[in-house]
N, C-alpha and C positions, 0 to 999 in steps of 0.2 A: 504494500499499499503505499502510495507517495506521500510526503510531509508536509509536502505544500497545497494547501487549498488558498485559493483566489477567490476574495468575498468583500468587497466593498462595502462597506457601513448602510449606504442607504437600501440596499437590495436586502440586510435580513433583519438588522438590529437597534433597537432604541433603546438606550441606557438611561436608566436615573441612578445617581449616586446620590444617597440620605433622598431627601424628598425632590430633589432639582431634574429636571427633565436633560437630560441631552438631547439634542436636535438628532436627527438625521442627519447625512452628512449633505445631502443635496442644499439644506437648508444653510449648512456652515460652510459650504461650497459658496453661497451669494453673498455670503459678508465675506468671504476671502476677495474676492472678485472687487470687494470697493478699496481694497487694500492699496496701498502705493505698488507702481508699476517695478519698480527695484525689486519687490519683493516676488516670488513664483511659489505657486505652490501646488505637487502633488499628492495624491492617493499613496499612499504604499501597502501592495498587494498583501497580505498577511501570511505569516507561515502557521500552520496550525499546531507548534508548540506554542505561541504564545494566543493564537486566535485573536485577536484585535486588529483595529483599523485605525491608523491615524496619517495626519500629514505631517510632513517634512518639508526645508522652506530649501530652496535656491538659492544661493549667494548670498547666505551669512556669512558676515564677516567672522573670523575666528576668535575662539573662547566665548561665543555665544553661548547659553547652555542648553544642553540637551532637552528636546521634547519629545516626554515619555506619551503611550497610548492613552487617552482618555483612562482615569481611571487607577493607573498605575504611577508607582515612583521605582527609584534606581533599583529599590532591594526586592519591592514586587514583580518589577520583570525578571529578574533573575530567579524567584521562584517559578512566575508562571512556562519560562523557556524551561527550566528542569523537570516541573513536573507534569508538562503537557509531553513531554519526551514518553515521559514513564506511561500516561492514561493513552496516549497509542496504542503501545504495547497491549492495554490490557483492553483498551478496544477491540484492538483485531482478534480476539477469541471468537472462533464461530459459536453460534448455535445451533442443537439439534431441534428442530421445530417437529418433524412426522417423520414416522417411517412404514413403508410398505413391505412386504411378502409376498413372492409368488413361485408356483409350484415350477421345478425344473425337469426339461426334458431329459435332462439326467439323475445324476445323483446328486441329492440336496436340494436346497431352494433357492430363489434369486431378491437380494435384498434389494431396497431404493430408499436414502435416505434424503430427504429436504431440508438444509440447511441454510441459513443465515448468515450476514455479516453488517457490520454499519459502512456503508460507504459516505465518507465524511467530505469528501470531493461534492458527490451528488446530490449529498442531503437527504439520502433514503440509503434502505435495506438492498444489499445483494442479496438474492437468491441464487442458492444450488443445488442440485440433483446427483448425490456420489452412489452410485452402484459397486453391490461387490456381489460375490458367491458364497453362499451358507453352506461350508461341509461339514461335516455331523461325521466323526472320527469313532470307532468303536470302542476307544479309552475313554468314555463319555467325555471326550475332549468336541470343540467344534474350532472350526478354522474359517475365517473370514477373507476372502481374495479379493481383494480392494482396484474398481479401476484407478487405473494410474492419474487421473483427475477429474475434478468435478466439473460439469457442464454449468454454467451459467442458463438460469431461467428468465429472463430479460420479459417486463414487461406479462407475468403470468400470475393471473390474482388466486387461479384454484387449480390444481391436478387430483382427477378419481381415477384409479383403475374400476375397472369394469369388474363385475364378478369372478370371471375366470380368471382374471388378471392378461387375459390377452389382448386387453383394450386400454388406451389410457386417454382421457379424457383431458383438456387443457383449455382452459377459459381466459380469455385475455379483455379487458374490461376495456372500454374508451376512455381516454381523458378529456373529451368534449363530447358533440353531437355523434361522433360515428359510428358505426355499427359495434356489438360487441360480436367477438368473434370467439366462434366454438372450435376445436380441432379434433379427430380420432386420431390417434397415431396408433399403429402399429408397432409388432418389432422391432422393425428396420425403415418404416415411412409413414409419413402422416398420410392417410387412408384419406378423409374428408376433412372437406373444410368447408364451414358455411357461417353465412354472416345472418345477424339479427338486428334489423336499423332500429332505434331509435322511435320510431313510430308503433313498432311491437311492445318493446320495452326497454327500460334504460340497465343502470350495469347490475351487473349479480351480485346478489351480497356475498360477500365472505369475511365477515366480521365475528366470525366463531360463536356467533349467537341467532341472531333471524338465519345466518348462513344453512342451506341445506340441499343437498345434491345427489341424486340417487339413482345409479340404474336398476331397470327392471330385471328379470333373471333371463330372460332371454335376450338381452341388448339390443333392443329394438327403440326402445325408450327413456329418455331419460328424465327424470322429474328435475325442478332447480326452483328457485324464490330468487327473485329479481325486481327492481323497481317498478314500478309500473309507470304505463307512458307518460310523459308530461299533459297536465291540461294545458286543452287550446283558452291562449288571453286572449285580453280584447284588441284588439289594431286600432290602431290610429291613423289618418292621413293630414293632407294639410284641409281638405275639407271637415275634419273632423272624425268619428268615428264611423268605423267602416261594420256595414251590414255584413252579414255571409252571404255570398255569392253576388256583391254589389258590383255592377258594371261601371264606377266612376274611375274614371281614369285617375292612375295611381302618380303624383307627381315626385311621393317619396312617403314612406310609411315607418310605423313602428311597433313594440309591441308594450302593451302595459302590464302591468303589474296581474290585475287580477287579487281573489279572496286568500288573503293567506293561510297556509296549512299548516297546523303543528306539525313538528317533529318529534323524535321521542329523544331531543335532547343531546349530552354531551357529548362528540364522533360524532352525533348523526345529523349534523347540520347540512343543510343542502340536500340529504336524500330523502327521497320521494316514498310513498309507501309499499310494504315490502308484498310483491303478490308470485302467485302458484304459476310454473309455464310447462309444459312439457315441450320436449322435440321427438320427432320420430328422425330420426337420424339415416330411414331406409328409403323415405320420399326425398323426391328431389323437385325445389320450385326455383322461380327466378326470381332476381331480386332488380327490381327496378330501383337503379338511384343515379342519384349525378355525382359525374365526371368530370373533374375542371381539363380542360381542352386546352396544352399548353400554348398552340399556338394565335389563338385565335381569343384566349388568355378571359374566356366566361364558360360560366357553367354548363353541362347539356347532359340529357338524361342517357343514358345507357341500360344495359341488360346483361346481369351476370349472373352465369346459371351454378346455384349452390345445392347443397345438399341438405336437406331437414324442414319440415314442416315444425312452427312451432303455433303452439295453440295456450288460450289462458286457460286456467280451470275454470269453470266454469260454477256459479253458486255462492259464491265467497262475500259477503257483504264490504262494504267500504268503512264500516267501522272495527273488520275485524284486520289483525297486521301478524302473518305468517311467517313461518321460518321450520328450519328442519328438520325436514320433508321425509319420508323412507315409503316405500312400497309395503303393502300390503301383501302377504301371499295370495298369490294366485289358485287359481282351481281351472281347469281347461270346461269350455264352454259358457262361465259367468262374468261378471263383471269385474275387470280390477278396481280395487279401491287403492287410494293415498292415504297414507296417516302424517297429519303435521301437527303441530302447536299453533296455535292461535291467541292471541294478547287481545282484548276486548280496549277499544279505547273509545266510549260512547260519548268521553265526555274530554276532561283535559287529557295529553298524552306527558305522564311525567319521564322524567329521564330515567330510562333503562338501563344503561351502563353502569355496571358492579351491583345493579339494583335488582334482586331476586322477590323480590316483597312485589313487584307486579305479579296481579293474580294472571293464570292462564291454566290452558286445556288442552287437550288431545281432539282432535277430531278425524274424523274419515268422510271423506268425498270420493266421488268416481272419479275415472279417469277417463279423458278421450284417448281417442283411437284403440280403443279395447273392441277383439268380435262384435261385443254386443253393443258397441255404443251404435245405435241409429238416431237418424236427424225424427226429432218430437219436436212440438209445438205447442204454445198455452201452457196453461195453468198446471199439467201433470209433468210437462216437462222441468217447471222451475221445482215442483215436488222431488223430483226425483234427483236431481241434481246441489238439493241442500246440501251443508256439511252435518255432520252425526254426530253431535259433542259424545265422546265416550269416557270421559273423568265428569260426572255431574257432580258427585260426591265430596270433589278436592277442589280446594281455591288453585291448584298448583301444579302441574304435569307438564314435562318436559321431558328432551333427551329420548326420544322413543328408541327403543332396539327389541326386532323377533328375534325367537329363538332360532336355531339353524331349521328345527321341524317344520317352523311357522306354528306352531302350536299356543305358542306365549308368547304376549305383548308386556315388554318391560318398561320403564320410564321411571326419573327421579322426579321427586315434588321439595317445593320450597314452600309448602304450607305452612310452617312456622315462620319464612319472614312474611309473607302475607298477613298471616294471624295477628301479628307482634306489631309487625309495621317495622321491626328493625331488617335493615335491607341486605342482609346477609343473616344466615341460621345454620342449624344442623338440619340437613336433608332425609329424606328417606326412600326408600325403595319400593315400587309397588310392582302387580301383575297385573295383566287381565287374560284369561282363559278365549282365545281368538277363537271363534263361530266357524263354521265350515259351511250356511246356508248361503253362502254369497255374497250377503249382504249385515254387516253390521248394524248391531244394536246400541242405544242411547244408556238400557239398565243392566249393562255386562258387569258382571258382582268384580270388585276392585279387591285385591289380598294383599294386606301386609305384606312385603317379606323382611325388612329391615327396617325398624321402628323407629321414631324418632327417639336417641337417647338423652336422658335429660341429665346421670348424675353418674360416670361411669366408676367405676371401683380403682382402684390404683394399677395401673397398670395393664387394663383390659382396653376392649374398643369404645372407643369414646363419641362414636358417632358417624355416619358418612357425611364426610365432605368432598364431593364430589364435582368439577368445575369442567372435566370433562370427558368423556366416553368413546372409546375404539368403537370403530364404525364396524368391528367384527370382534369382540370381546370375550368370546367364546372358544373353551378348550373344547376337544372331541365328545365330551359325555353329552356335550347339547343342555345343560341346566348348570354349568360354571361359569361365569362371569368374571374374568379378571377387570379389576380397577383399580386407579390412583385416588388415595383418597388419605385427608389431612390427619394425622394424630400426633396432636400435640402439638411441639416446634416444627415437626419432620412433615414430609410426605414419603406415604410408605404403598406399596403395593398389597391388592387385599385381593383374595376369594371369596364367591358370596355363590355361595349353594342356592339357586332361586325355587326349588320346592320346599325342604326344611328352613331357610334364611341362616344358614349359619356362614357365621363371617369369622375368615382365618387371617390371619396377616403372614405374607407369602414373602417378602422383602427380610432381608435379616433382620433379625427381631436385637440385637445386639450393636445395631448398629444407628448410631445418632446420624449419619447420613440422612439426605432427602432424593427417594425415588421417585421417577416417572415409566409409566407404562407407554412404548412407542409403537408395540404392533405385537399379534399372536405370529411366531413361524410353528404351525402346526398345533401340540400340545406345550411349544417353548414359548417365553415372553423372552423378546426383545424389550430391553429399559435403558436407559437413561440414572445414572447413578452419579451427585456431586455435595460437595457441602461447603460451607463458607471460603476452606481454606486446598479445595481439591476442585479444579475443572470439571467440566460434565466429561465423564467417560461411559463407556458402552457396558453395558454388561448382559449375559446371557443366561436364561433362568429354566432350567429342566425338572420335571417332578419325575419326584424318586419314589420307584414305590418297594416296602420293605416289609417282608411277610411277618417280622416279628414286633413289627413301632408302626406308628402313626406315621403315615406318607410325610413327605415333605419335600420341600427345593432345595436343587444344589443350584449356586451360582456361580457362572465363571468370567475371567475378566475377560474383552476382547481388544486387539490390539487394532488402534483406530486411529488414522490420519487429524480425523477429527479434531482428538484429544492434545494434539501438540500445540506448545506456546512457546515463546519465547524464552531465550535461557534467561533472561533476568527476571522475568514472572517466575517460573518455575522454581529458580532461587530464594528470589523473597515469598513466593507461597509456602515452600520446604521451611523456612525458620519460622513459620505461624502452625499455631494451635485453635483450638476451638470445645467448648464443651457447651453442655444445655444444662443449664441452673434451675432446681425448683425454689423459689421465692416464697415464703411462706408472707398467708396477710397477716395484716398490723390490723389490729381494734379492731376483731372481728365483734360484730354485734349481732342481738340476739332475734334481729328479723330478718338477717340474711339463710338463704337458702344453705343445702348442702352443699353443692356442689357452688357456690357463690364464695366459700370460706375454704375453699382447698385448693394447695399451692398454684398459684402458675407460672411462666416460665420464663428463663432470658437467657439468648443464644451470646455467649462469651469467646472473643477471640483478642490472643494476645499473643506474642512473642515468647518461643520457646525459649528463649534463654533471660528473660523479663525475670528480676532479682526482685524479692519483696521488699527491699531498702529504697529502689530506685525504679517507679513505676511509669510506664510509656504514659503521655496523655489522653485519656479515656473521651471516644465521640459515643455519646446514648443515641440510639437510634430507635426511630417511632414509625410507626406502620400507619397509613390511614385507615379510613373505615367508617368508627373506629371496628366495626365486626369484620374483621380482614384477620390477616396473621403473617409475621415475618417468618419464611422457613427457612431450616440449616441448608438451601440448596446456594451455590454458586452465584454471585453477583459482581460482573466485572465493577462495576461502582464502589461497592463496598468492600470489597477486595483490595483493590485502589489507593483505597483511604488506608485500610489496615496495613498494607506494604510501605507506605509514609512513616510508619514508627507510632500508628497509635492503637489502642485496645479498641476493642468495638463492643457495647452494652446492648445488646440487641433485643428491645423487651417487648413481650406478650402479655400484654396486663390484660385481665378480667376483662370480659367483655370481647376478647380472640376468639375465632374460632381453632376446632381441634381438642378443644376442654369440656364438652358439651353442653347444653341445652340451656341448663341453670346457670355455667359462666356467662357466656353469653346474654342471655336475658336480666343478669345482676346490673350493667350497666347503662342501659336507657331509664334517663332523669335525675341519672348522678353523673352524667359527662362534664369535666371542671373538679371533680370533686376525687370521685373514686379511682377514675384514669389517673390523674395531678399523683394521688396519693402511693398507688401503684409503684411508678416508674419513680416518684422519690426511694418508695423500701428498696427497691431493685439497686438503686446507686447504691444508698445504703448499708446492703450488702457487702455489695462488695469492695469499701472501700475499709467495712471492718474485716474480711477478711486479708487485707493489703495489697489488694489489688488495685486499687488505682490510689493518687492522687488528690484529693480533695479542693487543691488548690489550681486543676487542672483537669478541668473537665467542660467537654462543649457538647450542646445536642442540635438532633437532624434530625426534623420530620417535615410530612407533606400531607396534604391533604387535613386529616382530622390530627395525623403526626403533628403537622403545622400547629392547629390547635392546642394539644398539647406543647409544644416547642413553646407557644409563646406565651401559655398560661404558666408554665414553669418558670420564665425569667423574672414574669409580674410576681406569681405567688413564693417562689425561694430567689430573689433577687441575685443573692451574693453566692449563690451555687454555681452559679456558669459561669467561664470564663470568656464563653463564645456563643452565636447560634447562629443556625439555617434555618429558616422556613419557607417551603415549596407549596406555593399556592395554599397556605393557611386559610382556615377559617377563622380568624380574627374577629369577628362582628355578627353573630346570628341575627342581630335585629337588622340588619342592611341587607346581609343574605336570604334572609326569609324573601322577600319581594322581587330579587334579581336570579333567584336558582333554578334550575331545570328543576329540581328536589326539593322545593317548601316542605314536603310531608315530611321528609329528613329532619330538620331543624323542629317539626312540633314532637316527634317518636323521639328522640335521644333528649330532647331538654322537659318533659313533660314524661314521658314512659310512657305506662298504661294508659293515662290520660289523652296522650297525646291523638288518638286516630279519632276519639271521640272532638276532639280542640280543633282540629284542623278548619281553618278555612283561606281562604284566598284572600278576603279582607280582615287581616291580621287585626285585631284589636291593641289600643293602648296596654292596658297590660299584659298581655303576650308579650309588646315590645319587650316590655320593662321588664318581665323574664327572659328573654330571649338577652340584653342588654347584660343581664346580671350573671350572667353564664357563661359569658363570653370573655377573650383575653383581655378586649380592649378596655374591661372594666377594672384591669388592674393594671393599666398601662404608666401610672405616674410612681410606681415601685422599682418600673423596670430601669438597669444600669447596664445590662450586658450587651457589648455589641451584636449586630446583627444583620447577619445578611436577609434578602427576602426576593425569592427569584415567581417570577410569576408568567403566566401562560395568556398571551391579550384572548386567545378566543376560548379562552376556559370558560363554560358554561356552567359545569359544578360549582364551582367556587370562584364568581367573579371578580376579576381583578380588581375593581375596587375596594374592596375590603381588605386585603394587603396594600392598596396603597395607603386609603386611609391610617391604619397602622404606620405604617412608617413615618407617616408624615405626622403622626402622635411621637412617637420615637425622637422624630428629629426635633420638633419643636420642645421636647425635653431637652433637647442637649445630650440625647443618646446617639454614640457611633453605629450610623445605618447606610445599609448599601443597596440597591434595589435595582436588579435586572430585569428586564421585561422582554421577552421572547416573543415580538409579533404574530406570529403563523404558529404558536404551539397552544395545542388542548389543555385540558388538567393534568397529565402526565408527564407535560411536557420532556416529550420521549424520540424527538425527532433528532436522528445522530448530531447534527451541528452541534445544538442545543444542548442534548445531553450532555457532549463532550463539552463544552464551555460551562455547562450547571456543573458539573462537577470537578472540571480545573477550579473556578472560582470556590469552591467550598476548601478545596484544600488547601488553597492560597491565604484564604479567612482564618480555617484554622491554625496556618504553621503562624501567622500574624500577631495570634491570641494565646495559643496554645501553648507553643512552645519553647 
């Protein structure tokens, strides 16, 4: 990867230092042009080691002081240079996103891995495919023979193998109103290619939530979710409004906006309603489109022969957003059905990203193109195509999967979230016995397979926390699912017997590492395993049957080019260690549930050579949510900070996932107090053990973690040497009227009463309660130097709350620096933004904690 990134300030970033807005380069340039002609200015293109843009002067007399990039001085520029070099080494470590396996003509099987890596220059992720041959040896070993090089998949949105593994669907979404491209790949060539114009539908959803794309069994039809076509908008000309089919001569025209349509909030800005479509890959049609004729310099109509006939699935109303579609088992001569998830939106669409508390259900609907599909008209036809709601008795149902024999429909539920209004909570697994009479029924019995776990016993299964399900999660017995689930501060691999409901932890029980299922290879598992100090590595799990003892799983290390990193990174990580600590709850009150009084956890990362007499500076890391969790998996950002010489205390305070439902539900209504006290208790715990110097403690958090960060520096103003808040919740009274999830403010502030109290017209009394719960109510006590990082396109915690807090700190004379990323949403995860963000975090902590 090149070290040079050419990026003008005007094109990317607007900076705030303190509360002073540093204007884009274009406005600076205008002022520079007014300077005396003896001075000429030119922009200096940046090197990624400094990631800043600045101006220098030509013809300046010798001895004049050196000019530094805005916000830097001589010492911090050196830090920028050295730390950015190390950060690039960590940034280049690839991520294993997905994997697929296919049966081979010879012995063994074929594997295909999807890998991503930040491309800082292009400010997006590179995506690769790396193939291998998997050979099982007779001595219970396995050998992966990797291809010499990965293949970059440019502009690919989705890749879905067919059930037989003989075909691969590749979807390329357009960046404008161009057609969406579908490609059917065989083993050696692209067999078919077809274009779907924007008049049929927009981009195919590839977001991991609404996303759904499924082949039928005979591989002739593909069901998928895409944006519905753009609605028509009013047209205006020099004569005013243009009626449809008007014969008025046009001297010029423009499109109006029309009615505003609500979207699904954070990360879905500009996305239209998700709708269901089917493409028949065996039928041919001609597409009429406009082709640009270079010689004429104009658009001209043209015909192009493409494969594939696309139809929308009929009968689904506008009030239902669809996703996660799968084909129901088919019976010869009977109507084929699709099963999908539907999210109703009769009133307002509240933000859905990270929010499992949105009601949803499973539906079945007739699929077009089937043999019994006949042309009908009138009311009778409409009745036949209306979706059938399969999960009437549940407030939530998603991730549907049919068993291999087609007799069972399994799905997850987040009913604990929906019923309590906590944005995420303990899940459950359910099944429906699928009927064979050709038509699903709405009164099918729903059987609980894995219920919600309220208060797990120590060391026992804490409940289901699954946020993805493999497309093929079954081993050969047909009733055992393999899933990844959170278990305390780690992610583990579990097996679930969907008949008995028995759950077993099958990843190594004595390991504090985090594991994730990538794919199944027959009855074997391909997984990725990592820790805060170990880069992701591929593992191969095999089921071992023993005559005299309980069956178990054996795990083998897989040598992979994906797991390699620079010698510098390897050396630094080898000097670090981690452990998972149990933190006792302080001041247990009588009204706490049993689960809320159990110890919570913190991940502690430190140097292997750290002496008890001299402690490294400590960074307290706080996750958002609050109903989320920090896992013991590898994070390039946190590994970078650790490698700079910091210990990390990553706190999973009560209310985090992975510890049972009573622990989750203990926090709503107590934010700003219970969670703050849990963090302070965890800090005191490591200080008492001699693992941290109380004079060198920093705190870092984003979203609700930023809420905690800004609360901590207000409630414990003498405890922290430095603080960093990323898109922090600083003022609930301001956020409730501007966020895509105002219900979150009510649920976390008022607890059980939040659901009944919620209103779009917030009362004065509620605003006062929000203010009292907010960090800004403690701002007068803050003395900690604070760095605030904001995404200007954040719909979850709009940047106005962070700016208000930073300006209040500045007003009080507190050292504060603000960086705004104009194109980023809540996560601030665009490659350049993520890089600059953590580079500034490293430099900030070095300035105040070393």
